[in-house]
Every structure is written in C-alpha cells, then in structure tokens.
C-alpha positions as a Markdown table, in Angstrom:
| # | Residue | x | y | z |
|---|---|---|---|---|
| 1 | Unk | 6.3 | 2.5 | 26.4 |
| 2 | Unk | 9.2 | 0.2 | 27.6 |
| 3 | Unk | 12.5 | 3.0 | 28.9 |
| 4 | Unk | 14.8 | 2.9 | 26.7 |
| 5 | Unk | 17.5 | 2.2 | 29.3 |
| 6 | Unk | 15.8 | -1.2 | 29.9 |
| 7 | Unk | 17.7 | -4.0 | 28.0 |
| 8 | Unk | 14.9 | -6.4 | 28.4 |
| 9 | Unk | 16.9 | -8.8 | 26.2 |
| 10 | Unk | 19.9 | -8.3 | 28.9 |
| 11 | Unk | 18.1 | -8.0 | 31.8 |
| 12 | Unk | 15.0 | -10.2 | 31.8 |
| 13 | Unk | 16.1 | -12.8 | 28.9 |
| 14 | Unk | 13.3 | -15.5 | 29.8 |
| 15 | Unk | 10.5 | -12.7 | 29.8 |
| 16 | Unk | 7.8 | -12.4 | 26.5 |
| 17 | Unk | 9.1 | -9.1 | 25.5 |
| 18 | Unk | 12.5 | -10.6 | 25.1 |
| 19 | Unk | 11.1 | -13.5 | 23.2 |
| 20 | Unk | 9.5 | -11.2 | 20.6 |
| 21 | Unk | 13.1 | -9.8 | 19.5 |
| 22 | Unk | 14.4 | -13.5 | 19.5 |
| 23 | Unk | 11.6 | -13.8 | 17.0 |
| 24 | Unk | 12.7 | -10.8 | 14.9 |
| 25 | Unk | 16.3 | -12.3 | 15.1 |
| 26 | Unk | 15.3 | -15.3 | 13.8 |
| 27 | Unk | 12.8 | -14.3 | 11.1 |
| 28 | Unk | 15.9 | -11.9 | 9.6 |
| 29 | Unk | 18.1 | -14.8 | 9.9 |
| 30 | Unk | 15.6 | -16.5 | 7.2 |
| 31 | Unk | 14.7 | -13.4 | 5.2 |
| 32 | Unk | 16.9 | -13.8 | 2.5 |
| 33 | Unk | 18.3 | -17.5 | 2.0 |
| 34 | Unk | 19.7 | -17.1 | -0.8 |
| 35 | Unk | 21.8 | -13.7 | 0.2 |
| 36 | Unk | 24.2 | -13.0 | 2.9 |
| 37 | Unk | 22.6 | -10.7 | 5.4 |
| 38 | Unk | 25.8 | -9.1 | 7.5 |
| 39 | Unk | 25.2 | -5.5 | 7.7 |
| 40 | Unk | 21.2 | -5.0 | 9.4 |
| 41 | Unk | 20.3 | -1.4 | 9.1 |
| 42 | Unk | 17.8 | 0.0 | 11.4 |
| 43 | Unk | 16.1 | 2.9 | 10.6 |
| 44 | Unk | 11.9 | 4.4 | 11.4 |
| 45 | Unk | 10.2 | 7.0 | 9.7 |
| 46 | Unk | 10.3 | 9.4 | 12.1 |
| 47 | Unk | 12.1 | 10.2 | 15.6 |
| 48 | Unk | 11.2 | 8.5 | 18.7 |
| 49 | Unk | 9.7 | 5.6 | 17.2 |
| 50 | Unk | 11.5 | 3.0 | 18.8 |
| 51 | Unk | 14.3 | 1.7 | 16.2 |
| 52 | Unk | 17.6 | 2.1 | 19.2 |
| 53 | Unk | 15.7 | 0.0 | 21.4 |
| 54 | Unk | 15.2 | -2.2 | 18.6 |
| 55 | Unk | 18.9 | -2.2 | 17.2 |
| 56 | Unk | 20.0 | -2.4 | 21.0 |
| 57 | Unk | 18.1 | -5.7 | 21.9 |
| 58 | Unk | 17.9 | -7.2 | 18.4 |
| 59 | Unk | 22.1 | -6.8 | 18.7 |
| 60 | Unk | 21.8 | -8.7 | 22.4 |
| 61 | Unk | 19.7 | -11.3 | 21.0 |
| 62 | Unk | 22.0 | -11.9 | 17.8 |
| 63 | Unk | 25.2 | -12.4 | 20.5 |
| 64 | Unk | 23.0 | -14.4 | 22.8 |
| 65 | Unk | 22.7 | -17.2 | 20.0 |
| 66 | Unk | 26.6 | -17.1 | 19.6 |
| 67 | Unk | 27.4 | -15.1 | 16.8 |
| 68 | Unk | 30.1 | -12.1 | 16.7 |
| 69 | Unk | 28.3 | -9.0 | 16.8 |
| 70 | Unk | 29.0 | -5.4 | 16.3 |
| 71 | Unk | 26.4 | -2.4 | 17.0 |
| 72 | Unk | 27.2 | 0.8 | 15.7 |
| 73 | Unk | 25.5 | 3.9 | 16.6 |
| 74 | Unk | 25.0 | 5.4 | 13.0 |
| 75 | Unk | 22.8 | 8.2 | 14.1 |
| 76 | Unk | 25.8 | 11.0 | 14.0 |
| 77 | Unk | 22.6 | 13.9 | 14.7 |
| 78 | Unk | 21.0 | 12.4 | 18.2 |
| 79 | Unk | 22.9 | 9.2 | 19.2 |
| 80 | Unk | 21.5 | 7.7 | 22.4 |
| 81 | Unk | 23.6 | 3.9 | 22.4 |
| 82 | Unk | 25.9 | 4.9 | 24.3 |
| 83 | Unk | 23.7 | 5.7 | 27.3 |
| 84 | Unk | 21.6 | 2.2 | 27.3 |
| 85 | Unk | 24.8 | 0.4 | 27.6 |
| 86 | Unk | 26.5 | 2.9 | 30.5 |
| 87 | Unk | 29.4 | 4.0 | 28.1 |
| 88 | Unk | 31.4 | 7.2 | 27.0 |
| 89 | Unk | 30.8 | 8.8 | 24.3 |
| 90 | Unk | 34.3 | 10.7 | 23.8 |
| 91 | Unk | 35.3 | 8.7 | 20.6 |
| 92 | Unk | 33.5 | 6.5 | 18.0 |
| 93 | Unk | 32.6 | 6.2 | 14.5 |
| 94 | Unk | 33.3 | 10.0 | 13.7 |
| 95 | Unk | 36.8 | 9.2 | 14.8 |
| 96 | Unk | 37.3 | 6.2 | 12.1 |
| 97 | Unk | 35.8 | 8.4 | 9.4 |
| 98 | Unk | 37.6 | 11.9 | 9.9 |
| 99 | Unk | 41.1 | 10.8 | 11.4 |
| 100 | Unk | 41.7 | 7.4 | 9.9 |
| 101 | Unk | 41.9 | 5.6 | 13.1 |
| 102 | Unk | 41.9 | 1.9 | 13.8 |
| 103 | Unk | 38.2 | 1.0 | 14.6 |
| 104 | Unk | 39.7 | -1.5 | 16.9 |
| 105 | Unk | 40.8 | 1.6 | 19.4 |
| 106 | Unk | 37.3 | 3.0 | 19.3 |
| 107 | Unk | 35.9 | -0.6 | 20.1 |
| 108 | Unk | 33.5 | -1.3 | 23.6 |
| 109 | Unk | 33.3 | -4.5 | 24.9 |
| 110 | Unk | 30.2 | -5.3 | 27.2 |
| 111 | Unk | 29.3 | -7.6 | 29.5 |
| 112 | Unk | 27.1 | -8.9 | 27.1 |
| 113 | Unk | 29.2 | -11.9 | 25.5 |
| 114 | Unk | 29.9 | -11.9 | 21.7 |
| 115 | Unk | 29.1 | -8.1 | 21.5 |
| 116 | Unk | 30.6 | -4.9 | 21.0 |
| 117 | Unk | 29.7 | -1.6 | 20.1 |
| 118 | Unk | 31.4 | 1.2 | 18.5 |
| 119 | Unk | 29.1 | 4.4 | 19.8 |
| 120 | Unk | 29.0 | 7.7 | 17.3 |
| 121 | Unk | 31.8 | 9.8 | 18.4 |
| 122 | Unk | 31.7 | 13.8 | 18.2 |
| 123 | Unk | 29.0 | 15.2 | 16.4 |
| 124 | Unk | 29.8 | 16.3 | 13.0 |
| 125 | Unk | 28.8 | 19.3 | 10.7 |
| 126 | Unk | 28.5 | 16.6 | 7.8 |
| 127 | Unk | 26.8 | 13.5 | 9.2 |
| 128 | Unk | 25.4 | 12.3 | 5.3 |
| 129 | Unk | 28.7 | 13.1 | 3.9 |
| 130 | Unk | 30.5 | 11.1 | 6.4 |
| 131 | Unk | 28.4 | 8.3 | 6.1 |
| 132 | Unk | 28.4 | 8.4 | 2.3 |
| 133 | Unk | 31.9 | 8.2 | 2.1 |
| 134 | Unk | 34.5 | 6.4 | 0.9 |
| 135 | Unk | 35.9 | 6.0 | 4.1 |
| 136 | Unk | 32.3 | 4.7 | 5.6 |
| 137 | Unk | 32.6 | 1.8 | 3.1 |
| 138 | Unk | 35.7 | 1.0 | 4.0 |
| 139 | Unk | 35.2 | 0.5 | 7.6 |
| 140 | Unk | 32.3 | -1.8 | 6.6 |
| 141 | Unk | 34.3 | -3.7 | 4.5 |
| 142 | Unk | 36.8 | -4.0 | 7.2 |
| 143 | Unk | 34.2 | -4.8 | 10.4 |
| 144 | Unk | 32.5 | -7.4 | 7.6 |
| 145 | Unk | 35.8 | -9.6 | 7.9 |
| 146 | Unk | 35.4 | -9.4 | 11.7 |
| 147 | Unk | 32.0 | -9.8 | 12.7 |
| 148 | Unk | 29.3 | -12.3 | 11.8 |
| 149 | Unk | 26.9 | -9.9 | 11.9 |
| 150 | Unk | 26.8 | -6.0 | 11.8 |
| 151 | Unk | 24.3 | -3.8 | 12.9 |
| 152 | Unk | 23.9 | -0.3 | 12.5 |
| 153 | Unk | 21.7 | 1.9 | 13.9 |
| 154 | Unk | 20.8 | 5.3 | 11.9 |
| 155 | Unk | 18.6 | 8.0 | 12.0 |
| 156 | Unk | 14.7 | 8.3 | 10.9 |
| 157 | Unk | 14.5 | 8.6 | 7.0 |
| 158 | Unk | 11.9 | 11.0 | 6.7 |
| 159 | Unk | 13.7 | 14.1 | 8.0 |
| 160 | Unk | 17.4 | 13.6 | 7.1 |
| 161 | Unk | 19.2 | 11.7 | 4.3 |
| 162 | Unk | 21.8 | 9.5 | 6.4 |
| 163 | Unk | 19.9 | 6.2 | 6.4 |
| 164 | Unk | 19.2 | 6.7 | 2.9 |
| 165 | Unk | 22.6 | 7.1 | 2.2 |
| 166 | Unk | 24.1 | 4.3 | 4.3 |
| 167 | Unk | 21.9 | 1.4 | 2.1 |
| 168 | Unk | 24.3 | 1.2 | -0.1 |
| 169 | Unk | 26.1 | -0.6 | 1.9 |
| 170 | Unk | 23.8 | -2.5 | 3.3 |
| 171 | Unk | 22.8 | -5.9 | 3.4 |
| 172 | Unk | 19.4 | -5.7 | 4.5 |
| 173 | Unk | 16.9 | -2.9 | 6.3 |
| 174 | Unk | 14.2 | -3.5 | 9.0 |
| 175 | Unk | 11.8 | -0.4 | 9.3 |
| 176 | Unk | 10.5 | 0.2 | 12.9 |
| 177 | Unk | 7.1 | 1.8 | 13.3 |
| 178 | Unk | 6.2 | 3.5 | 16.4 |
| 179 | Unk | 2.2 | 2.5 | 17.0 |
| 180 | Unk | 0.6 | 5.4 | 17.2 |
| 181 | Unk | 3.4 | 7.9 | 15.7 |
| 182 | Unk | 4.1 | 6.3 | 12.5 |
| 183 | Unk | 0.9 | 6.9 | 10.0 |
| 184 | Unk | 0.2 | 5.1 | 6.6 |
| 185 | Unk | 1.3 | 7.5 | 4.9 |
| 186 | Unk | 4.6 | 8.1 | 6.4 |
| 187 | Unk | 5.4 | 4.3 | 6.0 |
| 188 | Unk | 4.6 | 4.5 | 2.4 |
| 189 | Unk | 7.1 | 7.1 | 2.0 |
| 190 | Unk | 9.8 | 5.8 | 3.9 |
| 191 | Unk | 9.1 | 3.1 | 1.9 |
| 192 | Unk | 9.6 | 4.1 | -1.6 |
| 193 | Unk | 12.4 | 6.5 | -0.7 |
| 194 | Unk | 14.0 | 3.1 | 0.6 |
| 195 | Unk | 13.1 | 1.7 | -2.9 |
| 196 | Unk | 14.6 | 4.6 | -4.8 |
| 197 | Unk | 18.0 | 3.6 | -3.2 |
| 198 | Unk | 17.8 | -0.5 | -4.0 |
| 199 | Unk | 17.6 | -0.7 | -0.5 |
| 200 | Unk | 16.6 | -4.7 | 0.7 |
| 201 | Unk | 13.6 | -3.8 | 3.0 |
| 202 | Unk | 13.3 | -6.9 | 4.9 |
| 203 | Unk | 10.2 | -6.0 | 6.9 |
| 204 | Unk | 8.5 | -3.8 | 9.6 |
| 205 | Unk | 8.6 | -4.2 | 13.4 |
| 206 | Unk | 6.0 | -2.6 | 15.5 |
| 207 | Unk | 7.0 | -1.0 | 18.5 |
| 208 | Unk | 5.4 | -0.2 | 21.7 |
| 209 | Unk | 1.8 | -1.6 | 21.2 |
| 210 | Unk | -0.5 | -1.4 | 23.9 |
| 211 | Unk | -1.8 | -4.4 | 26.1 |
| 212 | Unk | -5.2 | -3.9 | 27.6 |
| 213 | Unk | -6.1 | -5.5 | 30.5 |
| 214 | Unk | -9.0 | -7.4 | 29.6 |
| 215 | Unk | -8.1 | -10.7 | 27.2 |
| 216 | Unk | -8.4 | -14.2 | 28.1 |
| 217 | Unk | -5.5 | -16.2 | 29.8 |
| 218 | Unk | -3.8 | -19.3 | 28.6 |
| 219 | Unk | -0.7 | -21.2 | 28.9 |
| 220 | Unk | 3.0 | -20.6 | 27.3 |
| 221 | Unk | 6.1 | -22.5 | 27.5 |
| 222 | Unk | 9.9 | -21.3 | 28.2 |
| 223 | Unk | 12.7 | -22.9 | 29.1 |
| 224 | Unk | 15.2 | -22.7 | 31.8 |
| 225 | Unk | 19.2 | -22.9 | 32.1 |
| 226 | Unk | 18.8 | -26.8 | 32.9 |
| 227 | Unk | 16.3 | -27.1 | 30.2 |
| 228 | Unk | 13.3 | -27.9 | 32.3 |
| 229 | Unk | 9.8 | -26.8 | 31.1 |
| 230 | Unk | 8.3 | -24.4 | 32.9 |
| 231 | Unk | 4.4 | -23.0 | 32.6 |
| 232 | Unk | 3.3 | -19.5 | 33.1 |
| 233 | Unk | -0.1 | -17.8 | 33.2 |
| 234 | Unk | -0.3 | -14.6 | 31.6 |
| 235 | Unk | -3.5 | -12.6 | 29.8 |
| 236 | Unk | -3.5 | -11.9 | 26.2 |
| 237 | Unk | -5.9 | -10.4 | 23.8 |
| 238 | Unk | -6.7 | -10.2 | 19.8 |
| 239 | Unk | -4.2 | -12.5 | 19.5 |
| 240 | Unk | -1.3 | -10.5 | 20.6 |
| 241 | Unk | 1.8 | -11.6 | 22.4 |
| 242 | Unk | 1.4 | -12.5 | 25.9 |
| 243 | Unk | 2.3 | -10.0 | 27.5 |
| 244 | Unk | 1.6 | -8.8 | 31.3 |
| 245 | Unk | -1.2 | -6.3 | 31.7 |
| 246 | Unk | -0.2 | -3.0 | 30.7 |
| 247 | Unk | 2.7 | -3.2 | 29.3 |
| 248 | Unk | 3.8 | -2.7 | 25.6 |
| 249 | Unk | 5.4 | -5.0 | 23.0 |
| 250 | Unk | 8.6 | -3.8 | 21.2 |
| 251 | Unk | 8.8 | -6.2 | 18.2 |
| 252 | Unk | 5.0 | -7.1 | 18.6 |
| 253 | Unk | 3.8 | -7.1 | 14.9 |
| 254 | Unk | 6.7 | -8.7 | 13.8 |
| 255 | Unk | 6.4 | -8.8 | 9.8 |
| 256 | Unk | 10.1 | -9.7 | 9.0 |
C-alpha cells in the first residue's frame, strides 16, 4: 500500500493515483445536486483501511480546485492526520470542545494553498460524548461560515460509535473499504449502522487495490501547467486505472 505519509495529491499531482482522487472529488461534488454538501465525513468499517489517507488526499485535491478547505481530525482515539502533514498535535479539536477556545487559535496553515487543518488535540476519556455534544454542533456551524468544504476524518464505524454520532452534523458520508480487508458482511453492517442514524451515504472508495504486472499497454494524456498535452504509456489490467506496475490504487473503484 501507499505509505500514509505519501500525500500523492501533493507530491505527484500528475500521477494516475492523484487523478483518482480528483475523480473522487468530482463525483462527490456532483453526487447530490439538490443538497449542499459542505461537511463530508470519511470513515470505514474497520481500522487500517485507508480512511485517513483518503481524507488527506481528498482535502488536498479539493484545495487545489480553489476551494477553501478545512480538514479536521475527528479520530480522537487514534489520530494520524498530523503525522502526514508534519504537524504538532499539542492543541486541536478537543481543546475547542473542552476548553471553549476559539477554533482559529488551533488552525494549522499548510503549504497547500487553501488548505487548513485542525488536529485532534489531546486524547479525551469520552470521545463519543464530545463529538456528539452541543459544542461540536456549534463548532461545525461556525466553520461552515468560513470554509467552502469541511472534511472530517473519523474512527471506523463498527468498533466505536463516534462516526455514527457525528453523522447528525454531516451533509454526506464516504465509506472507505480496504482491498483485502473489508468484508462484504462488514460493509453491509456498516451501511446499516449509518442508515439507522439517517446518514447520507454518498458512496464507497475501494482503497489499495493491487495492479498486477501483466496486462496491456495503452496511452493516456495529462496536461502540464502550460496546457500542453503530454502522452505517457502505462500498463493496465482488467479495466483498472493506469497505475504503474506493483503499485496500489488508493481511490480505484470509486463509486460515489
């Protein structure tokens, strides 16, 4: 799998994997034309399925499309977003919710234009209660006024109730399924749990699907900053996205 610290949408924005994240961004934007999608919750059925790398790269691609984006690490149990962006997690969301401080004091400005991050902050003893509190509702109401899109990275659905609790404040939910990790039964149970709290499930992202060496060659285009078409050759199998041999596709199988 891709290392989490490899923010491919930032480090290699012309790669096919980064393009897959842009496809995800576009699909989210057009998934609900009659309903504003401002707070997007990213979750999974179980741990280590790639929800945090998906949240982070999606936030980057959103910011690259000139939207003002806030990425919030709402995983108060096993936060990881700060590591990917090289941030210090001394203060963050929990300080806003527990101490009542202004959220602007814990904003992290990144080197990605238009992208701000709020880390999780110190781990609390009562994560689900904090995320479902009135202070969380007030916090999200405030950031809605200041940002075009808010991406919330949340804990997996089946082990804990945190994501389900947060759904009441989200406009849409994207479920990340790790290839070879998420089972059909787990995804069905996750879907049922989210539907019980009236979550607006936008779709599923298949993360980490392997691409074999064997396959046929074909050409694809991308455009450089000057707008000139550039043709590159890649190998492809089974209709998958054109990822280099032996790589994995974070974002392949997008169904949003």
